[in-house]
N, CA, C, O and the ligand as a Tripos MOL2 file, in Angstrom:
@<TRIPOS>MOLECULE
protein
  305   303    77     0     0
PROTEIN
NO_CHARGES

@<TRIPOS>ATOM
      1 N         -19.5270   -4.7360   -9.1820 N.3       1 MET1
      2 CA        -18.6110   -5.8620   -9.2430 C.3       1 MET1
      3 C         -18.5450   -6.5560   -7.8940 C.2       1 MET1
      4 O         -17.4740   -6.6540   -7.2950 O.2       1 MET1
      5 N         -19.6790   -7.0380   -7.4150 N.am      2 SER2
      6 CA        -19.6670   -7.7550   -6.1340 C.3       2 SER2
      7 C         -19.8770   -9.2380   -6.3880 C.2       2 SER2
      8 O         -20.6760   -9.6350   -7.2370 O.2       2 SER2
      9 N         -19.1680  -10.0200   -5.6590 N.am      3 GLN3
     10 CA        -19.2630  -11.4680   -5.8080 C.3       3 GLN3
     11 C         -19.6420  -12.0740   -4.4670 C.2       3 GLN3
     12 O         -19.3740  -11.4850   -3.4200 O.2       3 GLN3
     13 N         -20.2620  -13.2440   -4.4900 N.am      4 PRO4
     14 CA        -20.6910  -13.8540   -3.2270 C.3       4 PRO4
     15 C         -19.5140  -14.2410   -2.3470 C.2       4 PRO4
     16 O         -18.4130  -14.5080   -2.8280 O.2       4 PRO4
     17 N         -19.7730  -14.2660   -1.0520 N.am      5 PHE5
     18 CA        -18.7230  -14.6850   -0.1140 C.3       5 PHE5
     19 C         -18.3840  -16.1530   -0.3410 C.2       5 PHE5
     20 O         -19.2500  -16.9710   -0.6520 O.2       5 PHE5
     21 N         -17.1270  -16.4570   -0.1790 N.am      6 LYS6
     22 CA        -16.6650  -17.8110   -0.4640 C.3       6 LYS6
     23 C         -15.6020  -18.1980    0.5600 C.2       6 LYS6
     24 O         -14.8180  -17.3560    0.9970 O.2       6 LYS6
     25 N         -15.5810  -19.4610    0.9350 N.am      7 ASP7
     26 CA        -14.5270  -19.9510    1.8270 C.3       7 ASP7
     27 C         -13.3060  -20.3080    0.9960 C.2       7 ASP7
     28 O         -13.3790  -21.1450    0.0960 O.2       7 ASP7
     29 N         -12.2100  -19.6830    1.2970 N.am      8 ILE8
     30 CA        -10.9750  -19.9680    0.5730 C.3       8 ILE8
     31 C          -9.9800  -20.5620    1.5530 C.2       8 ILE8
     32 O          -9.7820  -20.0540    2.6560 O.2       8 ILE8
     33 N          -9.3680  -21.6350    1.1280 N.am      9 LYS9
     34 CA         -8.3890  -22.2740    1.9990 C.3       9 LYS9
     35 C          -6.9920  -21.7450    1.6780 C.2       9 LYS9
     36 O          -6.5520  -21.7220    0.5280 O.2       9 LYS9
     37 N          -6.3280  -21.3290    2.7300 N.am     10 CYS10
     38 CA         -4.9680  -20.8280    2.5770 C.3      10 CYS10
     39 C          -3.9950  -22.0070    2.5460 C.2      10 CYS10
     40 O          -4.3370  -23.1270    2.9250 O.2      10 CYS10
     41 N          -2.7800  -21.7260    2.0850 N.am     11 GLN11
     42 CA         -1.7420  -22.7590    2.0390 C.3      11 GLN11
     43 C          -1.4380  -23.3040    3.4320 C.2      11 GLN11
     44 O          -1.0340  -24.4580    3.5760 O.2      11 GLN11
     45 N          -1.6310  -22.4780    4.4490 N.am     12 CYS12
     46 CA         -1.3130  -22.9070    5.8140 C.3      12 CYS12
     47 C          -2.4560  -23.7000    6.4290 C.2      12 CYS12
     48 O          -2.3080  -24.2530    7.5190 O.2      12 CYS12
     49 N          -3.6150  -23.7620    5.7310 N.am     13 GLY13
     50 CA         -4.7250  -24.5420    6.2420 C.3      13 GLY13
     51 C          -5.8570  -23.7080    6.8040 C.2      13 GLY13
     52 O          -6.9470  -24.2280    7.0400 O.2      13 GLY13
     53 N          -5.6210  -22.4330    7.0210 N.am     14 ALA14
     54 CA         -6.6590  -21.5500    7.5450 C.3      14 ALA14
     55 C          -7.7070  -21.2950    6.4740 C.2      14 ALA14
     56 O          -7.3760  -21.1850    5.2940 O.2      14 ALA14
     57 N          -8.9550  -21.2010    6.8740 N.am     15 VAL15
     58 CA        -10.0370  -20.9360    5.9320 C.3      15 VAL15
     59 C         -10.4890  -19.4940    6.1180 C.2      15 VAL15
     60 O         -10.7880  -19.0590    7.2300 O.2      15 VAL15
     61 N         -10.5320  -18.7720    5.0250 N.am     16 ILE16
     62 CA        -10.9060  -17.3630    5.0630 C.3      16 ILE16
     63 C         -12.1740  -17.1670    4.2570 C.2      16 ILE16
     64 O         -12.2580  -17.5870    3.1030 O.2      16 ILE16
     65 N         -13.1550  -16.5330    4.8620 N.am     17 ASN17
     66 CA        -14.4100  -16.2590    4.1720 C.3      17 ASN17
     67 C         -14.3490  -14.8310    3.6510 C.2      17 ASN17
     68 O         -14.2770  -13.8830    4.4340 O.2      17 ASN17
     69 N         -14.3780  -14.6770    2.3470 N.am     18 THR18
     70 CA        -14.2360  -13.3500    1.7670 C.3      18 THR18
     71 C         -14.9350  -13.2550    0.4240 C.2      18 THR18
     72 O         -15.2320  -14.2680   -0.2110 O.2      18 THR18
     73 N         -15.1940  -12.0280    0.0010 N.am     19 ASN19
     74 CA        -15.6970  -11.7970   -1.3560 C.3      19 ASN19
     75 C         -14.7430  -10.8830   -2.1120 C.2      19 ASN19
     76 O         -15.0750  -10.3510   -3.1710 O.2      19 ASN19
     77 N         -13.5580  -10.7110   -1.5510 N.am     20 LYS20
     78 CA        -12.5470   -9.8640   -2.2060 C.3      20 LYS20
     79 C         -11.6160  -10.7300   -3.0480 C.2      20 LYS20
     80 O         -11.3800  -11.8960   -2.7350 O.2      20 LYS20
     81 N         -11.0950  -10.1440   -4.1130 N.am     21 ASN21
     82 CA        -10.2190  -10.8960   -5.0180 C.3      21 ASN21
     83 C          -8.9470  -11.3410   -4.3180 C.2      21 ASN21
     84 O          -8.4420  -12.4360   -4.5640 O.2      21 ASN21
     85 N          -8.4340  -10.4900   -3.4490 N.am     22 LYS22
     86 CA         -7.1760  -10.8130   -2.7820 C.3      22 LYS22
     87 C          -7.2730  -10.4220   -1.3250 C.2      22 LYS22
     88 O          -7.6990   -9.3160   -0.9930 O.2      22 LYS22
     89 N          -6.8790  -11.3230   -0.4690 N.am     23 ARG23
     90 CA         -6.8730  -11.0260    0.9520 C.3      23 ARG23
     91 C          -5.6160  -11.5880    1.5630 C.2      23 ARG23
     92 O          -4.9930  -12.5020    1.0220 O.2      23 ARG23
     93 N          -5.2530  -11.0320    2.6940 N.am     24 TRP24
     94 CA         -4.0910  -11.5660    3.3930 C.3      24 TRP24
     95 C          -4.5720  -12.5090    4.4670 C.2      24 TRP24
     96 O          -5.5030  -12.2010    5.2110 O.2      24 TRP24
     97 N          -3.9380  -13.6560    4.5450 N.am     25 CYS25
     98 CA         -4.3080  -14.6550    5.5500 C.3      25 CYS25
     99 C          -4.0250  -14.0820    6.9400 C.2      25 CYS25
    100 O          -2.9680  -13.5040    7.1920 O.2      25 CYS25
    101 N          -5.0010  -14.2600    7.8310 N.am     26 GLU26
    102 CA         -4.8350  -13.7120    9.1760 C.3      26 GLU26
    103 C          -3.8560  -14.5310    9.9970 C.2      26 GLU26
    104 O          -3.3000  -14.0390   10.9790 O.2      26 GLU26
    105 N          -3.6410  -15.7840    9.6000 N.am     27 LYS27
    106 CA         -2.7650  -16.6510   10.3880 C.3      27 LYS27
    107 C          -1.3070  -16.5600    9.9540 C.2      27 LYS27
    108 O          -0.4220  -16.3680   10.7880 O.2      27 LYS27
    109 N          -1.0490  -16.6990    8.6370 N.am     28 CYS28
    110 CA          0.3430  -16.7440    8.1910 C.3      28 CYS28
    111 C           0.7440  -15.4870    7.4160 C.2      28 CYS28
    112 O           1.9260  -15.2910    7.1330 O.2      28 CYS28
    113 N          -0.2250  -14.6330    7.0690 N.am     29 GLY29
    114 CA          0.1040  -13.3850    6.3900 C.3      29 GLY29
    115 C           0.3440  -13.5160    4.9050 C.2      29 GLY29
    116 O           0.7510  -12.5570    4.2500 O.2      29 GLY29
    117 N           0.0930  -14.7110    4.3600 N.am     30 LYS30
    118 CA          0.2860  -14.8970    2.9260 C.3      30 LYS30
    119 C          -0.9570  -14.4380    2.1590 C.2      30 LYS30
    120 O          -2.0620  -14.4590    2.7010 O.2      30 LYS30
    121 N          -0.7800  -14.0270    0.9100 N.am     31 PRO31
    122 CA         -1.9540  -13.6210    0.1420 C.3      31 PRO31
    123 C          -2.8340  -14.8180   -0.2190 C.2      31 PRO31
    124 O          -2.3400  -15.8910   -0.5650 O.2      31 PRO31
    125 N          -4.1270  -14.6120   -0.1310 N.am     32 VAL32
    126 CA         -5.0970  -15.6480   -0.4700 C.3      32 VAL32
    127 C          -5.9620  -15.0850   -1.5950 C.2      32 VAL32
    128 O          -6.4100  -13.9400   -1.5370 O.2      32 VAL32
    129 N          -6.1870  -15.9060   -2.6160 N.am     33 PHE33
    130 CA         -6.8950  -15.4180   -3.7940 C.3      33 PHE33
    131 C          -8.2700  -16.0450   -3.9290 C.2      33 PHE33
    132 O          -8.4470  -17.2490   -3.7450 O.2      33 PHE33
    133 N          -9.2430  -15.1980   -4.2540 N.am     34 TYR34
    134 CA        -10.6100  -15.6610   -4.4780 C.3      34 TYR34
    135 C         -10.6370  -16.5890   -5.6790 C.2      34 TYR34
    136 O         -11.2140  -17.6750   -5.6380 O.2      34 TYR34
    137 N         -10.0090  -16.1420   -6.7290 N.am     35 ASN35
    138 CA         -9.9190  -16.9390   -7.9450 C.3      35 ASN35
    139 C          -8.5010  -17.4740   -8.0690 C.2      35 ASN35
    140 O          -7.5630  -16.6840   -8.1740 O.2      35 ASN35
    141 N          -8.3160  -18.7880   -8.0610 N.am     36 PRO36
    142 CA         -6.9470  -19.3450   -8.1250 C.3      36 PRO36
    143 C          -6.1640  -18.8540   -9.3300 C.2      36 PRO36
    144 O          -4.9340  -18.8230   -9.3050 O.2      36 PRO36
    145 N          -6.8800  -18.4650  -10.3970 N.am     37 LYS37
    146 CA         -6.1850  -17.9530  -11.5830 C.3      37 LYS37
    147 C          -5.4450  -16.6580  -11.2820 C.2      37 LYS37
    148 O          -4.4240  -16.3550  -11.8990 O.2      37 LYS37
    149 N          -5.9810  -15.8860  -10.3130 N.am     38 ASP38
    150 CA         -5.3620  -14.6080   -9.9720 C.3      38 ASP38
    151 C          -3.9740  -14.7970   -9.3890 C.2      38 ASP38
    152 O          -3.1520  -13.8810   -9.4290 O.2      38 ASP38
    153 N          -3.7060  -15.9700   -8.8500 N.am     39 MET39
    154 CA         -2.4330  -16.2460   -8.2170 C.3      39 MET39
    155 C          -1.2900  -16.0800   -9.2270 C.2      39 MET39
    156 O          -0.2800  -15.4410   -8.9340 O.2      39 MET39
    157 N          -1.4630  -16.6580  -10.4070 N.am     40 GLY40
    158 CA         -0.4350  -16.5440  -11.4340 C.3      40 GLY40
    159 C          -0.2860  -15.1190  -11.8970 C.2      40 GLY40
    160 O           0.8260  -14.6320  -12.1020 O.2      40 GLY40
    161 N          -1.4360  -14.4380  -12.0650 N.am     41 ARG41
    162 CA         -1.3910  -13.0650  -12.5290 C.3      41 ARG41
    163 C          -0.6630  -12.1950  -11.5150 C.2      41 ARG41
    164 O           0.1240  -11.3210  -11.8790 O.2      41 ARG41
    165 N          -0.9360  -12.4450  -10.2360 N.am     42 ASP42
    166 CA         -0.3020  -11.6700   -9.1850 C.3      42 ASP42
    167 C           1.2010  -11.8850   -9.1850 C.2      42 ASP42
    168 O           1.9690  -10.9520   -8.9500 O.2      42 ASP42
    169 N           1.6230  -13.1310   -9.4530 N.am     43 LYS43
    170 CA          3.0530  -13.4360   -9.4980 C.3      43 LYS43
    171 C           3.7220  -12.6610  -10.6160 C.2      43 LYS43
    172 O           4.8080  -12.1090  -10.4370 O.2      43 LYS43
    173 N           3.0680  -12.6210  -11.7760 N.am     44 ILE44
    174 CA          3.6230  -11.8850  -12.9170 C.3      44 ILE44
    175 C           3.7370  -10.4120  -12.5750 C.2      44 ILE44
    176 O           4.7330   -9.7640  -12.8960 O.2      44 ILE44
    177 N           2.7020   -9.8820  -11.9160 N.am     45 ASN45
    178 CA          2.7430   -8.4830  -11.4910 C.3      45 ASN45
    179 C           3.9210   -8.2290  -10.5670 C.2      45 ASN45
    180 O           4.6280   -7.2300  -10.7040 O.2      45 ASN45
    181 N           4.1270   -9.1470   -9.6200 N.am     46 THR46
    182 CA          5.2220   -8.9980   -8.6670 C.3      46 THR46
    183 C           6.5610   -9.0300   -9.3930 C.2      46 THR46
    184 O           7.4410   -8.2140   -9.1200 O.2      46 THR46
    185 N           6.7120   -9.9820  -10.3240 N.am     47 ILE47
    186 CA          7.9540  -10.0910  -11.0770 C.3      47 ILE47
    187 C           8.1880   -8.8050  -11.8680 C.2      47 ILE47
    188 O           9.3080   -8.2980  -11.9340 O.2      47 ILE47
    189 N           7.1170   -8.2880  -12.4650 N.am     48 TYR48
    190 CA          7.2140   -7.0710  -13.2590 C.3      48 TYR48
    191 C           7.6830   -5.9040  -12.3800 C.2      48 TYR48
    192 O           8.5750   -5.1470  -12.7640 O.2      48 TYR48
    193 N           7.0720   -5.7700  -11.2020 N.am     49 ILE49
    194 CA          7.4440   -4.6820  -10.2930 C.3      49 ILE49
    195 C           8.8980   -4.8330   -9.8580 C.2      49 ILE49
    196 O           9.6420   -3.8530   -9.8120 O.2      49 ILE49
    197 N           9.3040   -6.0750   -9.5350 N.am     50 VAL50
    198 CA         10.6820   -6.3240   -9.1010 C.3      50 VAL50
    199 C          11.6570   -5.9590  -10.2220 C.2      50 VAL50
    200 O          12.6930   -5.3390   -9.9790 O.2      50 VAL50
    201 N          11.3120   -6.3520  -11.4550 N.am     51 LEU51
    202 CA         12.1850   -6.0350  -12.5920 C.3      51 LEU51
    203 C          12.3040   -4.5280  -12.7790 C.2      51 LEU51
    204 O          13.3910   -4.0130  -13.0390 O.2      51 LEU51
    205 N          11.1790   -3.8210  -12.6450 N.am     52 MET52
    206 CA         11.1980   -2.3730  -12.7930 C.3      52 MET52
    207 C          12.0800   -1.7340  -11.7180 C.2      52 MET52
    208 O          12.8740   -0.8360  -11.9960 O.2      52 MET52
    209 N          11.9180   -2.2270  -10.4700 N.am     53 LEU53
    210 CA         12.7150   -1.6990   -9.3660 C.3      53 LEU53
    211 C          14.1930   -1.9770   -9.5900 C.2      53 LEU53
    212 O          15.0400   -1.1130   -9.3610 O.2      53 LEU53
    213 N          14.5020   -3.2160  -10.0500 N.am     54 LEU54
    214 CA         15.8900   -3.5960  -10.2710 C.3      54 LEU54
    215 C          16.5250   -2.7340  -11.3590 C.2      54 LEU54
    216 O          17.6660   -2.2950  -11.2210 O.2      54 LEU54
    217 N          15.7840   -2.4930  -12.4370 N.am     55 SER55
    218 CA         16.3570   -1.6930  -13.5130 C.3      55 SER55
    219 C          16.5550   -0.2480  -13.0500 C.2      55 SER55
    220 O          17.5390    0.3970  -13.4130 O.2      55 SER55
    221 N          15.6060    0.2580  -12.2420 N.am     56 GLY56
    222 CA         15.7590    1.6020  -11.6990 C.3      56 GLY56
    223 C          16.9470    1.6660  -10.7560 C.2      56 GLY56
    224 O          17.7270    2.6180  -10.7800 O.2      56 GLY56
    225 N          17.0730    0.6480   -9.9300 N.am     57 PHE57
    226 CA         18.1570    0.5640   -8.9650 C.3      57 PHE57
    227 C          19.5010    0.4210   -9.6930 C.2      57 PHE57
    228 O          20.4970    1.0300   -9.3030 O.2      57 PHE57
    229 N          19.5110   -0.3840  -10.7410 N.am     58 GLY58
    230 CA         20.7180   -0.5710  -11.5400 C.3      58 GLY58
    231 C          21.1770    0.7340  -12.1670 C.2      58 GLY58
    232 O          22.3710    1.0290  -12.2200 O.2      58 GLY58
    233 N          20.2200    1.5020  -12.6360 N.am     59 LEU59
    234 CA         20.5440    2.7970  -13.2490 C.3      59 LEU59
    235 C          21.1530    3.7370  -12.2100 C.2      59 LEU59
    236 O          22.1110    4.4580  -12.4900 O.2      59 LEU59
    237 N          20.5730    3.7140  -10.9890 N.am     60 LEU60
    238 CA         21.0890    4.5410   -9.8980 C.3      60 LEU60
    239 C          22.5300    4.1530   -9.5740 C.2      60 LEU60
    240 O          23.3920    5.0140   -9.4070 O.2      60 LEU60
    241 N          22.7800    2.8420   -9.4870 N.am     61 ILE61
    242 CA         24.1280    2.3520   -9.1810 C.3      61 ILE61
    243 C          25.0790    2.7570  -10.2950 C.2      61 ILE61
    244 O          26.2090    3.1700  -10.0370 O.2      61 ILE61
    245 N          24.6180    2.6390  -11.5300 N.am     62 TYR62
    246 CA         25.4460    3.0200  -12.6810 C.3      62 TYR62
    247 C          25.8330    4.4980  -12.5840 C.2      62 TYR62
    248 O          26.9970    4.8600  -12.7530 O.2      62 TYR62
    249 N          24.8170    5.3570  -12.3040 N.am     63 LEU63
    250 CA         25.0810    6.7930  -12.1930 C.3      63 LEU63
    251 C          26.0240    7.0800  -11.0350 C.2      63 LEU63
    252 O          26.9030    7.9370  -11.1330 O.2      63 LEU63
    253 N          25.8320    6.3520   -9.9290 N.am     64 PHE64
    254 CA         26.6510    6.5200   -8.7420 C.3      64 PHE64
    255 C          28.1030    6.1580   -9.0560 C.2      64 PHE64
    256 O          29.0230    6.8920   -8.6960 O.2      64 PHE64
    257 N          28.3000    5.0180   -9.7320 N.am     65 ILE65
    258 CA         29.6450    4.5800  -10.0980 C.3      65 ILE65
    259 C          30.2790    5.5910  -11.0570 C.2      65 ILE65
    260 O          31.4620    5.9120  -10.9460 O.2      65 ILE65
    261 N          29.4800    6.0790  -11.9870 N.am     66 GLU66
    262 CA         29.9880    7.0740  -12.9270 C.3      66 GLU66
    263 C          30.4580    8.3230  -12.1740 C.2      66 GLU66
    264 O          31.4980    8.9010  -12.4900 O.2      66 GLU66
    265 N          29.6620    8.7300  -11.1630 N.am     67 MET67
    266 CA         29.9890    9.9210  -10.3910 C.3      67 MET67
    267 C          31.2590    9.7200   -9.5740 C.2      67 MET67
    268 O          32.0780   10.6310   -9.4490 O.2      67 MET67
    269 N          31.4180    8.5120   -9.0150 N.am     68 ILE68
    270 CA         32.5830    8.2080   -8.1840 C.3      68 ILE68
    271 C          33.7990    7.9310   -9.0750 C.2      68 ILE68
    272 O          34.8790    8.4810   -8.8610 O.2      68 ILE68
    273 N          33.6010    7.0690  -10.0760 N.am     69 ALA69
    274 CA         34.7180    6.6420  -10.9050 C.3      69 ALA69
    275 C          35.1940    7.7550  -11.8310 C.2      69 ALA69
    276 O          36.3650    7.7960  -12.2080 O.2      69 ALA69
    277 N          34.2900    8.6530  -12.1960 N.am     70 GLY70
    278 CA         34.6670    9.7440  -13.0930 C.3      70 GLY70
    279 C          35.7510   10.6180  -12.4930 C.2      70 GLY70
    280 O          36.8380   10.7040  -13.0640 O.2      70 GLY70
    281 N          35.5030   11.2730  -11.3600 N.am     71 PRO71
    282 CA         36.5280   12.1220  -10.7380 C.3      71 PRO71
    283 C          37.7530   11.3310  -10.2780 C.2      71 PRO71
    284 O          38.8690   11.8490  -10.3100 O.2      71 PRO71
    285 N          37.5570   10.0880   -9.8520 N.am     72 MET72
    286 CA         38.6680    9.2710   -9.3610 C.3      72 MET72
    287 C          39.7000    9.0210  -10.4610 C.2      72 MET72
    288 O          40.9060    9.0240  -10.2190 O.2      72 MET72
    289 N          39.1930    8.8060  -11.6680 N.am     73 SER73
    290 CA         40.1260    8.4470  -12.7530 C.3      73 SER73
    291 C          41.0160    9.6310  -13.1220 C.2      73 SER73
    292 O          42.0390    9.4470  -13.7810 O.2      73 SER73
    293 N          40.6480   10.8280  -12.7130 N.am     74 MET74
    294 CA         41.4670   12.0020  -13.0250 C.3      74 MET74
    295 C          42.7510   12.0290  -12.1950 C.2      74 MET74
    296 O          43.7440   12.6380  -12.5930 O.2      74 MET74
    297 N          42.7200   11.3640  -11.0420 N.am     75 PHE75
    298 CA         43.8910   11.3730  -10.1690 C.3      75 PHE75
    299 C          44.9530   10.3600  -10.5520 C.2      75 PHE75
    300 O          46.0510   10.3400   -9.9950 O.2      75 PHE75
    301 N          44.6020    9.5210  -11.5130 N.am     76 LYS76
    302 CA         45.5570    8.4680  -11.8820 C.3      76 LYS76
    303 C          46.6600    9.0380  -12.7710 C.2      76 LYS76
    304 O          47.5590    8.3050  -13.1850 O.2      76 LYS76
    305 ZN         -2.4380  -18.8190    5.9200 Zn       77 ZN77
@<TRIPOS>BOND
     1     1     2 1
     2     2     3 1
     3     3     4 2
     4     3     5 am
     5     5     6 1
     6     6     7 1
     7     7     8 2
     8     7     9 am
     9     9    10 1
    10    10    11 1
    11    11    12 2
    12    11    13 am
    13    13    14 1
    14    14    15 1
    15    15    16 2
    16    15    17 am
    17    17    18 1
    18    18    19 1
    19    19    20 2
    20    19    21 am
    21    21    22 1
    22    22    23 1
    23    23    24 2
    24    23    25 am
    25    25    26 1
    26    26    27 1
    27    27    28 2
    28    27    29 am
    29    29    30 1
    30    30    31 1
    31    31    32 2
    32    31    33 am
    33    33    34 1
    34    34    35 1
    35    35    36 2
    36    35    37 am
    37    37    38 1
    38    38    39 1
    39    39    40 2
    40    39    41 am
    41    41    42 1
    42    42    43 1
    43    43    44 2
    44    43    45 am
    45    45    46 1
    46    46    47 1
    47    47    48 2
    48    47    49 am
    49    49    50 1
    50    50    51 1
    51    51    52 2
    52    51    53 am
    53    53    54 1
    54    54    55 1
    55    55    56 2
    56    55    57 am
    57    57    58 1
    58    58    59 1
    59    59    60 2
    60    59    61 am
    61    61    62 1
    62    62    63 1
    63    63    64 2
    64    63    65 am
    65    65    66 1
    66    66    67 1
    67    67    68 2
    68    67    69 am
    69    69    70 1
    70    70    71 1
    71    71    72 2
    72    71    73 am
    73    73    74 1
    74    74    75 1
    75    75    76 2
    76    75    77 am
    77    77    78 1
    78    78    79 1
    79    79    80 2
    80    79    81 am
    81    81    82 1
    82    82    83 1
    83    83    84 2
    84    83    85 am
    85    85    86 1
    86    86    87 1
    87    87    88 2
    88    87    89 am
    89    89    90 1
    90    90    91 1
    91    91    92 2
    92    91    93 am
    93    93    94 1
    94    94    95 1
    95    95    96 2
    96    95    97 am
    97    97    98 1
    98    98    99 1
    99    99   100 2
   100    99   101 am
   101   101   102 1
   102   102   103 1
   103   103   104 2
   104   103   105 am
   105   105   106 1
   106   106   107 1
   107   107   108 2
   108   107   109 am
   109   109   110 1
   110   110   111 1
   111   111   112 2
   112   111   113 am
   113   113   114 1
   114   114   115 1
   115   115   116 2
   116   115   117 am
   117   117   118 1
   118   118   119 1
   119   119   120 2
   120   119   121 am
   121   121   122 1
   122   122   123 1
   123   123   124 2
   124   123   125 am
   125   125   126 1
   126   126   127 1
   127   127   128 2
   128   127   129 am
   129   129   130 1
   130   130   131 1
   131   131   132 2
   132   131   133 am
   133   133   134 1
   134   134   135 1
   135   135   136 2
   136   135   137 am
   137   137   138 1
   138   138   139 1
   139   139   140 2
   140   139   141 am
   141   141   142 1
   142   142   143 1
   143   143   144 2
   144   143   145 am
   145   145   146 1
   146   146   147 1
   147   147   148 2
   148   147   149 am
   149   149   150 1
   150   150   151 1
   151   151   152 2
   152   151   153 am
   153   153   154 1
   154   154   155 1
   155   155   156 2
   156   155   157 am
   157   157   158 1
   158   158   159 1
   159   159   160 2
   160   159   161 am
   161   161   162 1
   162   162   163 1
   163   163   164 2
   164   163   165 am
   165   165   166 1
   166   166   167 1
   167   167   168 2
   168   167   169 am
   169   169   170 1
   170   170   171 1
   171   171   172 2
   172   171   173 am
   173   173   174 1
   174   174   175 1
   175   175   176 2
   176   175   177 am
   177   177   178 1
   178   178   179 1
   179   179   180 2
   180   179   181 am
   181   181   182 1
   182   182   183 1
   183   183   184 2
   184   183   185 am
   185   185   186 1
   186   186   187 1
   187   187   188 2
   188   187   189 am
   189   189   190 1
   190   190   191 1
   191   191   192 2
   192   191   193 am
   193   193   194 1
   194   194   195 1
   195   195   196 2
   196   195   197 am
   197   197   198 1
   198   198   199 1
   199   199   200 2
   200   199   201 am
   201   201   202 1
   202   202   203 1
   203   203   204 2
   204   203   205 am
   205   205   206 1
   206   206   207 1
   207   207   208 2
   208   207   209 am
   209   209   210 1
   210   210   211 1
   211   211   212 2
   212   211   213 am
   213   213   214 1
   214   214   215 1
   215   215   216 2
   216   215   217 am
   217   217   218 1
   218   218   219 1
   219   219   220 2
   220   219   221 am
   221   221   222 1
   222   222   223 1
   223   223   224 2
   224   223   225 am
   225   225   226 1
   226   226   227 1
   227   227   228 2
   228   227   229 am
   229   229   230 1
   230   230   231 1
   231   231   232 2
   232   231   233 am
   233   233   234 1
   234   234   235 1
   235   235   236 2
   236   235   237 am
   237   237   238 1
   238   238   239 1
   239   239   240 2
   240   239   241 am
   241   241   242 1
   242   242   243 1
   243   243   244 2
   244   243   245 am
   245   245   246 1
   246   246   247 1
   247   247   248 2
   248   247   249 am
   249   249   250 1
   250   250   251 1
   251   251   252 2
   252   251   253 am
   253   253   254 1
   254   254   255 1
   255   255   256 2
   256   255   257 am
   257   257   258 1
   258   258   259 1
   259   259   260 2
   260   259   261 am
   261   261   262 1
   262   262   263 1
   263   263   264 2
   264   263   265 am
   265   265   266 1
   266   266   267 1
   267   267   268 2
   268   267   269 am
   269   269   270 1
   270   270   271 1
   271   271   272 2
   272   271   273 am
   273   273   274 1
   274   274   275 1
   275   275   276 2
   276   275   277 am
   277   277   278 1
   278   278   279 1
   279   279   280 2
   280   279   281 am
   281   281   282 1
   282   282   283 1
   283   283   284 2
   284   283   285 am
   285   285   286 1
   286   286   287 1
   287   287   288 2
   288   287   289 am
   289   289   290 1
   290   290   291 1
   291   291   292 2
   292   291   293 am
   293   293   294 1
   294   294   295 1
   295   295   296 2
   296   295   297 am
   297   297   298 1
   298   298   299 1
   299   299   300 2
   300   299   301 am
   301   301   302 1
   302   302   303 1
   303   303   304 2
@<TRIPOS>SUBSTRUCTURE
     1 MET1         2 RESIDUE 1 A MET
     2 SER2         6 RESIDUE 1 A SER
     3 GLN3        10 RESIDUE 1 A GLN
     4 PRO4        14 RESIDUE 1 A PRO
     5 PHE5        18 RESIDUE 1 A PHE
     6 LYS6        22 RESIDUE 1 A LYS
     7 ASP7        26 RESIDUE 1 A ASP
     8 ILE8        30 RESIDUE 1 A ILE
     9 LYS9        34 RESIDUE 1 A LYS
    10 CYS10       38 RESIDUE 1 A CYS
    11 GLN11       42 RESIDUE 1 A GLN
    12 CYS12       46 RESIDUE 1 A CYS
    13 GLY13       50 RESIDUE 1 A GLY
    14 ALA14       54 RESIDUE 1 A ALA
    15 VAL15       58 RESIDUE 1 A VAL
    16 ILE16       62 RESIDUE 1 A ILE
    17 ASN17       66 RESIDUE 1 A ASN
    18 THR18       70 RESIDUE 1 A THR
    19 ASN19       74 RESIDUE 1 A ASN
    20 LYS20       78 RESIDUE 1 A LYS
    21 ASN21       82 RESIDUE 1 A ASN
    22 LYS22       86 RESIDUE 1 A LYS
    23 ARG23       90 RESIDUE 1 A ARG
    24 TRP24       94 RESIDUE 1 A TRP
    25 CYS25       98 RESIDUE 1 A CYS
    26 GLU26      102 RESIDUE 1 A GLU
    27 LYS27      106 RESIDUE 1 A LYS
    28 CYS28      110 RESIDUE 1 A CYS
    29 GLY29      114 RESIDUE 1 A GLY
    30 LYS30      118 RESIDUE 1 A LYS
    31 PRO31      122 RESIDUE 1 A PRO
    32 VAL32      126 RESIDUE 1 A VAL
    33 PHE33      130 RESIDUE 1 A PHE
    34 TYR34      134 RESIDUE 1 A TYR
    35 ASN35      138 RESIDUE 1 A ASN
    36 PRO36      142 RESIDUE 1 A PRO
    37 LYS37      146 RESIDUE 1 A LYS
    38 ASP38      150 RESIDUE 1 A ASP
    39 MET39      154 RESIDUE 1 A MET
    40 GLY40      158 RESIDUE 1 A GLY
    41 ARG41      162 RESIDUE 1 A ARG
    42 ASP42      166 RESIDUE 1 A ASP
    43 LYS43      170 RESIDUE 1 A LYS
    44 ILE44      174 RESIDUE 1 A ILE
    45 ASN45      178 RESIDUE 1 A ASN
    46 THR46      182 RESIDUE 1 A THR
    47 ILE47      186 RESIDUE 1 A ILE
    48 TYR48      190 RESIDUE 1 A TYR
    49 ILE49      194 RESIDUE 1 A ILE
    50 VAL50      198 RESIDUE 1 A VAL
    51 LEU51      202 RESIDUE 1 A LEU
    52 MET52      206 RESIDUE 1 A MET
    53 LEU53      210 RESIDUE 1 A LEU
    54 LEU54      214 RESIDUE 1 A LEU
    55 SER55      218 RESIDUE 1 A SER
    56 GLY56      222 RESIDUE 1 A GLY
    57 PHE57      226 RESIDUE 1 A PHE
    58 GLY58      230 RESIDUE 1 A GLY
    59 LEU59      234 RESIDUE 1 A LEU
    60 LEU60      238 RESIDUE 1 A LEU
    61 ILE61      242 RESIDUE 1 A ILE
    62 TYR62      246 RESIDUE 1 A TYR
    63 LEU63      250 RESIDUE 1 A LEU
    64 PHE64      254 RESIDUE 1 A PHE
    65 ILE65      258 RESIDUE 1 A ILE
    66 GLU66      262 RESIDUE 1 A GLU
    67 MET67      266 RESIDUE 1 A MET
    68 ILE68      270 RESIDUE 1 A ILE
    69 ALA69      274 RESIDUE 1 A ALA
    70 GLY70      278 RESIDUE 1 A GLY
    71 PRO71      282 RESIDUE 1 A PRO
    72 MET72      286 RESIDUE 1 A MET
    73 SER73      290 RESIDUE 1 A SER
    74 MET74      294 RESIDUE 1 A MET
    75 PHE75      298 RESIDUE 1 A PHE
    76 LYS76      302 RESIDUE 1 A LYS
    77 ZN77       305 GROUP 0 **** ****
């Protein structure tokens, strides 16, 4: 799965020569994509990961509140 090297222009204007699907811009640190279509896919992946983290984090907070609020309500 090797592809020819290609000049990709970053949003900041820097040109990166790469044959990798995703690279980080050396100037601004933003991701640069070999195939512009990958940009949308990467965004969906990021959203998916964020949603997974948020739901995991939400569950932790829920359990934490249950642990704190449970014993607290006994003192009322
Ligand atoms: Zn850049």
